[in-house]
N, C-alpha and C positions, 0 to 999 in steps of 0.2 A: 523675375520674382521681386516683389516689393518688400522692403524692410519695414516692419511695423514698429511703431514707437511704443516703448514699454510704459507701463503706468509709472506714476511718480515714484522716484527712488529716494528722495530725500528733500530736506529743507535746509536752507542756510540762512543765517541772520544777516540782515542788511540794515544799516542805519540810514534813515531818510530824514532830510531837513524839510519841514513843512511849516510855513508861516512863522519862521523865526524860532521854531522848537524842533529839537531832535526827537524823533519817535522811532521805535523799532518796527521793522517790517520783515516779512519773510519772503525769500525768493524760492519758489518751488523749482526743484531740479527734476526734470522729466527722465533723463537718462545720461549716463556717461557716454562720451563720444567714442564710437567704435574705432578701432585701429586696423581692423581687417576687412572692413566692408563699408559701403556707403550707407548713409541714412537719409531718408527722404521724408518730407512732411506734406502730405496731400492738403490741398486747399480746404477741404471740408474739415479736416482735423484741426488745422490752424484756426478756422472760424469757430470751432467748438471750444478751443482753448481760450480764445478771446471772450467768448460768452461766459466761460467759467471765471475768467479774470474779473469781468464786470460783476457777476453774482457774488464773488468773494471780496470785491474791492481790492484786488491785488494788482500792483503796478508792474510787476516783472515775473515772467515765467522763463526759466532757463531751459531751453530745449535740449541743449547739449553742453556738457561740462567736460572740457579737455585739459584741465590743469592750467597751461599757459594761454589757453584760448577758451572762449565760450560763445554760444549762440543763444540769443534771448529774444523774447517778444516783450516790448515795453509799451505801456499804455498809460497816459495821464489825461486827466480832465481838470481844467482850470489850474489855478495855482501857478507857481513859478519854480523852476529848478535852476540850480547853479552848482556846478561841480567841476572838478579837475582831477584827472588820474595822472600822476607824475610818470608812470611807466606803462600805461595802457593806451593803445590805439583803438579808437572806435570807428566802425563803419556802419552807417545807418542806411536803411531803405524804408522810406515812408510807405506804409500800407494803407492807412486810412486817416482822414482828417487833415488838419493844417495847424500852423502856429508860427510864431516868430522864433527863429533860432538865433541865439546870441553866442558868438565865439570870440575868444581873445579877451583883452581887458583884465580886470581884477575882480576876484570874488569878494563880495561884501560880507563881513562877519564870518570869514572862513574858519572852520573848526580846527584846522591845523593837523589833521590826521595824515600820517606819512603815505598811506596807500591810496587814499581818496579824500580830497578836500571838498566839503560842501558848505554852502552859505545861503544867505537870504536872496541874493541877486548878483548880477554882474554889472560892473561899472566900466564904461569906456570900451565895450566890445563892439564888434561889427554885427549889425542886425540885418536879417533878411527873412522873407517869408519862405516856408517850405510846405510842401503838400505831397499828395499821392504820387508815387513813382520817383520822387527825388532821392538821389543817393548822396550821402554826405560822408566825407573822410575827415576825422578829427585826430590830429597827431597827439601823441603823448605829451602831457604838460600844458595843453591848451584849455583854458576855462571854457565851458560850454553849458548851455541850458536852453530850455524852452519857456516861453511866456506867451501871453495873449493867445490862449487856445481854449476852445470849448471841448476839445478832445483830439488826441493824436495817438496813433498806433504805429510803431515802427519795429522792424527787425534790427537788432543790434548785435553785431559781431565784434567781439573784443579780443585783442591780442596783447599779451604782455611783451614788452620790448627788452626787458632786462631780466637776468636770472634772479 
């Protein structure tokens, strides 16, 4: 028996740094993570979610919210991202597209938020190309971002490391 994904159960506000300006964005939360059963996401459903993201110009859809962890689809086109989570580990699996991943170094013009720092770029980080099928592990506290992309979609699994 397959577990079906419930319709959207909520929205949460996320601050996004775009072109030197902080703008508000919403992260759609599809369902709370079950604790008594598995949840699966058929490919056709994931592809439909990505199409919705494009139509709504949404960068993130949270597939599962589990409190100290969450599972997301992220999609960006153009632009540059630069962020660091002091207490959150990221695991990425690239689904579509490619770009330059930058990790380490320092965030330029960091906003100084305690939960998540965002900035205009990363200076002095390690750069490498990532693409379909690549799996990336980003430890808590490591600056990271994507640049030089026409579009990239990845699954993003995040775990908080501290209470």
